[in-house]
Backbone as CSV, one residue per row, in Angstrom:
resi,resn,N_x,N_y,N_z,CA_x,CA_y,CA_z,C_x,C_y,C_z
1,MET,63.650,280.084,202.001,64.048,278.809,202.559,65.308,278.532,202.102
2,PRO,66.330,278.055,202.692,67.683,277.848,202.218,67.714,276.665,201.176
3,ASP,68.574,276.788,200.237,68.510,275.540,199.413,68.801,274.186,199.896
4,GLN,68.138,273.400,199.599,68.572,271.979,200.083,69.702,271.168,199.269
5,PRO,70.559,270.640,199.940,71.490,269.970,199.195,71.071,269.093,198.209
6,SER,71.594,269.021,196.956,71.182,268.158,195.964,71.356,266.444,196.342
7,GLN,70.366,265.569,196.187,70.328,264.204,196.547,70.636,263.382,195.422
8,LYS,72.182,263.680,194.907,72.288,262.800,193.487,72.598,261.261,193.803
9,SER,72.154,260.473,192.904,72.366,259.176,192.778,73.672,258.889,192.802
10,PRO,73.980,258.009,193.421,75.641,257.465,193.205,75.777,256.835,191.830
11,ALA,76.773,257.063,191.241,77.162,256.553,189.698,77.197,255.039,189.945
12,LYS,76.429,254.262,189.041,76.308,252.979,188.905,77.791,252.410,188.401
13,ALA,78.018,251.431,189.076,79.196,250.712,188.630,79.053,249.925,187.623
14,PRO,79.962,249.751,186.616,79.922,248.906,185.566,79.218,247.582,185.865
15,PRO,78.648,246.758,185.165,77.888,245.395,185.280,79.130,244.580,185.397
16,VAL,79.010,243.723,186.451,80.323,242.838,186.627,79.820,241.476,185.941
17,LEU,80.521,240.884,185.186,80.124,239.752,184.211,80.327,238.475,185.439
18,ARG,79.298,237.570,184.970,79.482,236.195,185.678,80.600,235.692,185.218
19,ALA,81.007,234.375,185.856,82.197,233.899,185.578,82.016,233.046,184.276
20,ASP,80.905,232.514,183.986,80.754,231.734,182.814,80.626,232.797,181.544
21,ALA,80.180,234.011,181.855,80.239,235.030,180.845,81.653,235.566,180.537
22,ARG,82.333,235.669,181.501,83.840,236.249,181.404,84.562,235.074,180.456
23,GLU,84.222,233.997,181.079,85.137,232.567,180.122,84.515,232.824,178.754
24,ASN,83.356,232.866,178.469,82.779,232.941,176.965,83.616,234.112,176.352
25,ARG,83.597,235.296,176.997,83.907,236.528,176.399,85.701,236.263,175.979
26,GLU,86.300,235.568,176.836,87.673,235.514,176.810,88.122,234.334,175.538
27,ARG,87.130,233.192,175.586,87.170,232.071,174.499,86.721,232.844,173.203
28,ILE,86.124,233.890,172.893,85.609,234.305,171.810,86.819,235.326,171.326
29,LEU,87.482,235.847,172.106,88.667,236.842,171.975,89.890,236.124,171.559
30,ARG,89.965,234.916,172.176,91.253,234.106,171.900,91.010,233.494,170.486
31,ALA,89.794,232.986,170.205,89.462,232.427,168.816,89.355,233.376,167.672
32,ALA,89.274,234.595,167.868,89.033,235.797,167.117,90.433,236.041,166.772
33,ARG,91.460,236.069,167.572,92.929,236.254,167.388,93.405,235.349,166.599
34,GLU,93.078,234.008,167.006,93.847,232.706,166.234,93.137,232.838,164.816
35,ALA,91.877,233.195,164.582,91.342,233.069,163.250,91.617,234.311,162.199
36,TYR,91.990,235.496,163.077,92.505,236.791,162.284,94.056,236.399,161.814
37,ALA,94.797,235.758,162.521,96.130,235.535,162.358,96.237,234.549,161.309
38,LEU,95.316,233.431,161.052,95.525,232.680,159.842,94.720,233.216,158.616
39,HIS,93.728,233.967,158.993,92.696,234.276,157.684,92.350,235.866,157.514
40,GLY,93.023,236.783,158.409,93.110,238.047,158.260,91.474,238.658,159.035
41,ILE,91.394,239.861,159.292,90.264,240.167,160.026,88.797,240.288,159.348
42,ASP,88.689,239.619,158.103,87.246,239.621,157.520,86.765,238.000,157.704
43,VAL,87.282,237.441,158.500,86.648,236.086,159.008,85.206,236.196,159.643
44,PRO,84.248,235.517,158.929,82.984,235.617,159.294,82.678,235.390,160.698
45,MET,81.868,236.173,161.487,81.570,236.106,162.821,80.993,234.448,163.357
46,ALA,80.308,234.047,162.524,79.751,232.306,162.547,80.980,231.551,162.893
47,THR,82.035,231.858,161.991,83.074,231.056,162.015,83.763,231.039,163.252
48,ILE,84.064,232.506,163.729,84.513,232.652,165.112,83.868,232.094,166.313
49,ALA,82.539,232.099,166.275,81.711,231.411,167.152,81.957,230.043,167.281
50,ARG,81.698,229.413,166.056,82.149,227.992,165.993,83.721,227.490,166.620
51,ARG,84.565,228.354,166.417,85.958,228.288,166.823,85.945,228.484,168.387
52,ALA,85.204,229.269,168.786,85.019,229.520,170.322,84.255,228.409,171.011
53,GLY,83.476,227.821,170.333,82.457,226.743,170.927,81.215,227.604,171.528
54,VAL,80.701,228.495,171.088,79.792,229.420,171.580,78.583,229.492,170.481
55,GLY,77.563,229.844,170.918,76.572,230.248,169.882,76.615,231.446,169.294
56,VAL,76.088,231.701,167.892,76.415,232.861,167.440,75.524,234.049,168.072
57,ALA,74.483,233.862,168.735,73.804,234.936,169.389,74.602,235.109,170.624
58,THR,75.289,234.399,171.227,76.175,234.686,172.417,77.425,235.550,171.910
59,LEU,77.840,235.424,170.824,79.030,236.251,170.176,78.331,237.586,170.160
60,TYR,77.340,237.673,169.468,76.579,238.970,169.227,76.199,239.650,170.371
61,ARG,76.133,239.032,171.424,75.309,239.620,172.569,76.913,240.402,173.147
62,ARG,77.611,239.606,173.161,79.165,240.308,173.684,79.699,241.378,172.652
63,PHE,79.525,240.959,171.360,80.251,241.870,170.397,79.373,242.130,169.173
64,PRO,78.742,243.234,169.146,77.419,243.390,168.318,77.942,243.475,166.895
65,THR,79.042,243.985,166.683,79.735,243.972,165.247,80.862,243.332,165.014
66,ARG,81.377,243.335,163.783,82.589,242.788,163.476,83.813,243.688,163.923
67,ALA,83.480,245.046,163.637,84.496,245.846,164.081,84.767,246.148,165.590
68,PHE,83.546,245.691,166.211,83.712,245.954,167.791,84.511,244.706,168.199
69,LEU,84.449,243.616,167.525,85.028,242.546,168.073,86.520,242.508,167.530
70,VAL,86.864,243.093,166.295,88.279,243.227,165.847,89.003,244.225,166.996
71,THR,88.420,245.090,167.254,89.188,246.256,168.164,89.217,245.743,169.555
72,GLU,88.120,245.163,170.005,88.649,244.316,171.477,89.493,243.213,171.353
73,ALA,89.608,242.599,170.339,90.503,241.622,170.224,92.003,242.105,170.067
74,PHE,92.119,243.178,169.522,93.516,243.748,169.648,94.145,244.906,170.534
75,ALA,92.944,245.210,171.393,93.055,246.333,172.299,94.285,246.282,173.038
76,GLU,94.521,245.230,173.680,95.881,244.984,174.340,96.942,244.994,173.705
77,GLN,96.936,244.545,172.392,98.131,244.764,171.653,98.256,246.092,171.165
78,LEU,97.496,246.718,170.794,97.542,248.310,170.637,98.179,249.226,171.848
79,ALA,97.774,248.709,172.958,98.011,249.241,174.196,99.640,249.096,174.426
80,HIS,100.186,247.873,174.005,101.427,247.436,174.184,102.341,248.138,172.975
81,CYS,101.729,248.434,172.071,102.228,249.107,170.900,102.357,250.663,171.356
82,VAL,101.493,251.338,172.060,101.686,252.519,172.489,102.601,252.649,173.527
83,SER,102.660,251.723,174.438,103.628,251.718,175.587,105.036,251.724,174.893
84,ALA,105.302,250.655,173.923,106.654,250.653,173.233,107.101,251.846,172.753
85,LEU,106.218,252.712,172.253,106.416,253.866,171.545,106.874,255.172,172.734
86,ASP,106.141,254.983,173.775,106.489,255.990,175.036,107.845,255.511,175.508
87,GLU,108.185,254.469,175.629,109.390,253.908,176.360,110.409,254.468,175.292
88,GLY,110.327,254.216,174.189,111.279,254.839,173.121,111.481,256.288,173.021
89,LEU,110.579,257.093,173.318,110.647,258.432,173.534,111.222,258.765,174.938
90,ALA,111.186,257.849,175.822,111.878,258.212,177.089,113.406,257.876,176.903
91,ASP,113.648,257.136,176.188,115.160,256.728,176.139,115.888,258.172,175.951
92,PRO,116.979,258.129,176.590,117.756,259.630,176.258,118.568,259.618,174.992
93,ASP,118.641,258.324,174.261,119.212,258.218,173.165,118.351,258.046,171.949
94,PRO,118.203,259.016,171.191,116.976,259.263,170.217,117.136,257.931,169.133
95,TRP,118.190,257.507,168.780,118.463,256.481,167.778,117.972,255.205,168.519
96,ARG,118.414,255.119,169.634,118.306,253.864,170.462,116.869,253.665,170.669
97,GLY,116.179,254.664,171.018,114.798,254.845,171.477,113.941,254.424,170.120
98,PHE,114.260,255.287,168.895,113.529,254.780,167.786,113.617,253.321,167.378
99,CYS,114.952,252.876,167.412,115.119,251.288,167.096,114.434,250.506,167.866
100,SER,114.410,250.613,169.215,113.826,249.763,170.272,112.207,249.820,170.048
101,ALA,111.506,250.809,169.546,110.326,250.878,169.685,109.785,250.231,168.371
102,ILE,110.623,250.313,167.213,110.376,249.794,165.824,110.309,248.220,165.955
103,GLU,111.665,247.716,166.955,111.809,246.374,166.952,110.724,245.657,167.730
104,ARG,110.221,246.263,168.732,108.894,245.694,169.701,107.868,245.650,169.125
105,VAL,107.421,246.674,168.163,106.302,246.760,167.502,106.311,245.706,166.549
106,CYS,107.345,245.526,165.836,107.397,244.493,164.600,107.562,243.092,165.298
107,LEU,108.045,242.979,166.325,108.328,241.651,166.963,106.731,241.085,167.531
108,MET,106.179,242.245,167.784,104.343,241.733,168.474,103.850,241.649,167.281
109,GLN,104.079,242.396,166.095,103.162,242.114,164.944,103.463,240.473,164.256
110,ALA,104.663,240.154,164.504,104.998,238.922,164.035,104.309,237.838,164.902
111,SER,104.043,238.059,165.968,103.503,236.908,166.844,101.842,237.010,166.532
112,GLU,101.265,238.413,166.573,99.922,238.476,166.534,99.510,239.087,165.108
113,ARG,99.572,238.132,163.847,99.747,238.602,162.751,98.228,239.310,162.074
114,GLY,96.915,239.238,163.040,96.105,239.944,162.519,96.191,241.485,162.960
115,PHE,97.060,241.782,163.790,97.319,243.018,164.344,97.802,244.141,163.237
116,THR,98.292,243.839,162.221,98.658,244.709,161.178,97.316,245.102,160.610
117,GLN,96.465,244.317,160.240,95.108,244.799,159.697,94.387,245.610,160.543
118,ALA,94.218,245.233,161.793,93.422,245.762,162.765,94.126,247.277,163.048
119,PHE,95.605,247.512,162.704,96.117,248.691,163.238,95.849,249.697,162.153
120,LEU,96.057,249.082,160.675,96.019,249.838,159.748,94.672,250.258,159.370
121,GLY,93.578,249.524,159.938,91.925,249.399,159.524,91.473,250.804,160.032
122,GLN,90.437,251.167,159.665,89.635,252.209,160.317,88.464,252.019,161.068
123,PHE,88.302,252.188,162.246,87.214,251.807,162.864,86.598,253.144,163.668
124,PRO,85.787,253.827,162.817,85.312,255.114,163.534,84.309,255.117,164.597
125,ASP,83.691,253.835,164.644,82.685,253.774,165.705,83.216,253.379,166.958
126,HIS,84.487,253.059,166.997,85.282,252.747,168.260,86.007,253.690,168.795
127,ALA,85.579,254.541,169.678,86.365,255.939,169.732,87.640,255.620,170.672
128,GLY,87.566,254.672,171.509,88.574,254.298,172.600,89.828,253.783,171.542
129,TYR,89.648,252.920,170.341,90.454,252.455,169.800,91.066,253.370,168.903
130,ALA,90.268,254.429,168.232,90.873,255.341,167.364,91.496,256.412,168.135
131,GLU,90.978,256.490,169.456,91.998,257.593,170.241,93.509,257.032,170.535
132,GLU,93.390,255.626,170.772,94.627,254.945,171.277,95.884,254.797,170.039
133,ARG,95.045,254.579,168.769,96.051,254.465,167.642,96.431,255.948,167.216
134,ALA,95.758,256.771,167.584,95.924,258.373,167.271,97.184,258.455,168.142
135,ARG,97.241,258.159,169.460,98.510,258.306,170.155,99.726,257.738,169.644
136,ALA,99.286,256.498,169.042,100.655,255.659,168.469,101.120,256.446,167.441
137,GLU,100.217,257.008,166.731,100.777,257.733,165.376,101.563,258.922,165.987
138,GLU,101.057,259.475,166.769,101.723,260.727,167.315,103.104,260.384,167.771
139,GLY,103.026,259.398,168.599,104.260,258.816,169.411,105.304,258.478,168.451
140,LEU,104.911,257.881,167.143,105.752,257.325,166.070,106.523,258.590,165.468
141,ALA,105.527,259.700,165.045,105.785,260.861,164.493,106.961,261.742,165.394
142,ARG,106.723,261.557,166.649,107.853,262.129,167.565,109.141,261.422,167.669
143,LEU,109.067,260.038,167.476,110.308,259.585,167.639,111.115,259.663,166.368
144,VAL,110.499,259.723,165.104,111.141,259.869,163.833,111.825,261.199,163.742
145,ARG,111.087,262.353,164.436,111.375,263.661,164.436,112.771,263.763,165.239
146,ARG,112.445,263.071,166.488,113.845,263.147,167.391,115.135,262.615,166.727
147,ALA,114.847,261.572,165.959,116.056,260.995,165.760,116.755,261.724,164.370
148,GLN,115.825,262.154,163.675,116.373,263.162,162.706,117.047,264.520,163.180
149,GLU,116.544,265.023,164.274,117.157,266.132,164.686,118.429,265.755,165.448
150,ALA,118.372,264.451,165.956,119.799,264.105,166.290,120.774,263.902,165.398
151,GLY,120.420,263.676,164.260,121.397,263.477,162.855,121.597,261.956,162.860
152,GLN,120.774,261.046,163.429,120.894,259.634,163.561,120.127,259.143,162.619
153,LEU,118.927,259.687,162.113,117.733,258.991,161.056,117.960,259.946,159.939
154,ARG,118.130,259.156,158.693,118.205,259.748,157.433,117.095,260.722,157.372
155,ARG,117.355,261.718,156.549,116.357,262.965,156.872,115.235,262.645,155.720
156,ASP,115.179,261.908,154.832,114.159,261.516,153.846,113.249,260.293,154.371
157,PHE,113.484,259.940,155.597,112.583,258.805,156.194,111.297,259.797,156.502
158,THR,110.150,259.074,156.333,108.844,259.699,156.748,108.387,258.545,157.448
159,VAL,107.069,259.234,158.079,106.117,258.299,159.111,105.625,257.384,158.210
160,GLY,105.158,257.541,157.057,104.724,256.547,155.871,105.779,255.429,155.812
161,ASP,107.040,255.670,156.012,107.838,254.650,155.697,107.672,253.402,157.019
162,ALA,107.288,254.029,158.106,106.984,253.188,159.060,105.881,251.991,158.640
163,THR,104.882,252.610,157.915,103.763,251.712,157.707,104.438,250.699,156.532
164,LEU,105.327,251.161,155.505,106.055,250.247,154.735,106.709,249.013,155.460
165,VAL,107.526,249.393,156.698,107.924,248.468,157.278,107.055,247.493,158.017
166,MET,106.041,247.908,158.433,104.803,246.983,159.215,104.512,246.122,158.039
167,LEU,104.174,246.560,156.658,103.606,245.667,155.609,104.929,244.652,155.289
168,ALA,105.961,245.203,155.050,107.059,244.042,154.675,107.304,243.029,155.843
169,ASN,107.222,243.579,157.177,107.441,242.655,158.364,106.340,241.500,158.290
170,SER,104.957,241.998,158.203,103.842,241.211,158.093,104.106,240.158,157.071
171,GLY,104.335,240.508,156.068,104.660,239.423,155.073,105.559,238.461,155.015
172,ALA,106.779,238.935,155.533,108.009,238.295,156.155,107.630,237.199,157.222
173,ALA,106.986,237.719,158.026,106.569,236.856,159.263,105.798,235.673,158.913
174,ALA,104.789,236.140,158.035,103.523,235.274,157.649,104.346,234.047,156.628
175,GLY,105.039,234.353,155.903,105.683,233.614,154.768,106.641,232.638,155.684
176,ALA,107.388,232.972,156.511,108.472,232.202,157.360,107.759,230.927,158.245
177,GLY,106.294,231.384,158.529,105.687,230.168,159.196,106.300,230.295,160.850
178,PRO,106.727,229.339,161.229,107.173,229.183,162.743,108.575,229.932,162.856
179,ASP,109.200,230.290,161.742,110.532,231.092,161.789,110.214,232.553,161.723
180,GLY,108.692,232.729,161.785,108.381,234.157,161.660,109.097,235.167,162.440
181,PRO,109.033,235.062,163.832,109.700,235.927,164.641,111.371,236.185,164.413
182,ALA,111.949,235.091,163.988,113.370,235.450,163.702,113.541,236.086,162.394
183,ALA,112.659,235.816,161.522,112.849,236.265,160.316,112.474,237.857,160.402
184,SER,111.538,238.085,161.458,111.103,239.677,161.523,112.439,240.268,162.012
185,ARG,113.040,239.659,163.065,114.174,240.352,163.543,115.222,240.672,162.710
186,ARG,115.444,239.811,161.811,116.449,239.803,160.547,115.973,240.939,159.625
187,LEU,114.796,240.947,159.318,114.536,241.855,158.299,114.660,243.159,158.923
188,VAL,113.901,243.390,160.215,113.798,244.787,160.694,115.511,245.304,161.064
189,ALA,116.185,244.373,161.233,117.683,244.669,161.553,118.106,245.351,160.079
190,TYR,117.860,244.809,159.202,118.349,245.269,157.578,117.807,246.678,157.568
191,LEU,116.465,246.677,157.678,115.649,248.050,157.464,116.346,249.220,158.269
192,LEU,116.413,248.844,159.635,117.104,249.831,160.695,118.321,250.189,160.037
193,GLN,119.380,249.385,159.522,120.567,250.033,158.975,120.524,250.716,157.955
194,SER,119.462,250.569,156.966,119.410,251.356,155.894,118.560,252.662,156.149
195,PHE,118.184,252.692,157.268,117.589,254.105,157.750,118.555,254.979,158.504
196,ARG,119.581,254.372,158.880,120.587,255.309,159.687,121.312,256.315,158.981
197,ALA,121.720,257.181,159.468,122.839,258.248,159.061,123.576,258.556,159.945
198,PRO,124.895,258.158,159.609,125.591,256.953,158.857,125.893,255.809,159.610
199,GLY,126.294,254.711,159.036,126.838,253.689,159.716,126.241,252.475,159.806
200,ALA,126.620,251.197,160.216,125.940,250.002,160.359,126.302,249.426,161.483
201,ALA,125.447,248.524,162.162,125.784,247.646,163.022,125.538,246.045,162.863
202,PRO,126.156,245.107,163.363,125.908,243.526,163.065,124.476,243.153,162.907
203,LEU,124.094,242.436,162.253,122.790,241.876,161.988,122.484,240.652,162.899
204,PRO,121.316,240.377,163.161,120.995,238.979,163.807,121.525,238.019,163.151
205,PRO,121.483,236.802,163.500,121.963,235.546,162.515,120.833,235.485,161.435
206,PRO,121.521,234.862,160.519,120.491,234.516,159.394,119.387,233.355,159.781
207,VAL,118.323,233.554,158.990,117.217,232.501,159.103,117.451,231.505,158.031
208,ARG,117.484,230.363,158.251,117.304,229.205,157.216,115.895,228.954,156.929
209,LEU,115.576,229.725,155.494,113.968,229.232,155.067,113.993,228.384,153.868
210,ASN,112.950,227.662,153.702,112.835,226.647,152.839,111.997,227.326,151.667
211,LEU,112.464,227.896,150.395,111.891,228.448,149.702,110.150,227.621,149.087
212,GLU,110.568,226.526,149.042,109.413,225.721,148.536,108.436,225.814,149.426
213,ARG,108.682,225.526,150.739,107.779,225.671,151.784,106.952,226.895,151.902
214,ILE,107.885,228.123,151.591,107.086,229.328,151.849,106.007,229.728,150.535
215,LEU,106.592,229.265,149.262,105.861,229.227,148.099,104.470,228.469,148.500
216,GLU,104.464,227.263,148.924,103.253,226.480,149.406,102.426,227.297,150.261
217,ARG,102.847,227.973,151.125,102.083,228.851,151.882,101.371,229.924,151.435
């Protein structure tokens, strides 16, 4: 008897959230990003639920762990980060590609201050986030290597120095308050000039910062 063709069940499409469920999810993610920007990613889940105007049970139904919520909250920002690095690599000028990627990532970081902790944190249970971050690290390493091979980036610069840039930028943006993006641009311009081999270019305009206000923050 000839073999009969297998009757496989069609693959099930992922469940579509109802409009109210989608709205709750977006409110939770928005509240999480706001809370992380103010207090870091260790904010209690109950605090985020209150900020979003939903019950704790609703929050845990959508995001069963804190790590899951953090990674979901910053997944879009991480994708933008990877895109900035990819576009930097596509630039035929290695130095311009390196600078534009660093500038874009740091400006995004100044606007989404919780992103620094999320990017530098370890989330082994969220494979998709870990893979995307690995792509970002790989892209950054290639940007560094390409600019050095072109003789435009100092030879002693390492990928670890890019982490120092992010940490310094995070502190400057947070301390400067509403002037955070402008302070970030100025700081990053200074740093990029120190990384160049050789030469320098004009800096963005200076930022008028009130020292007492920064100390209060």
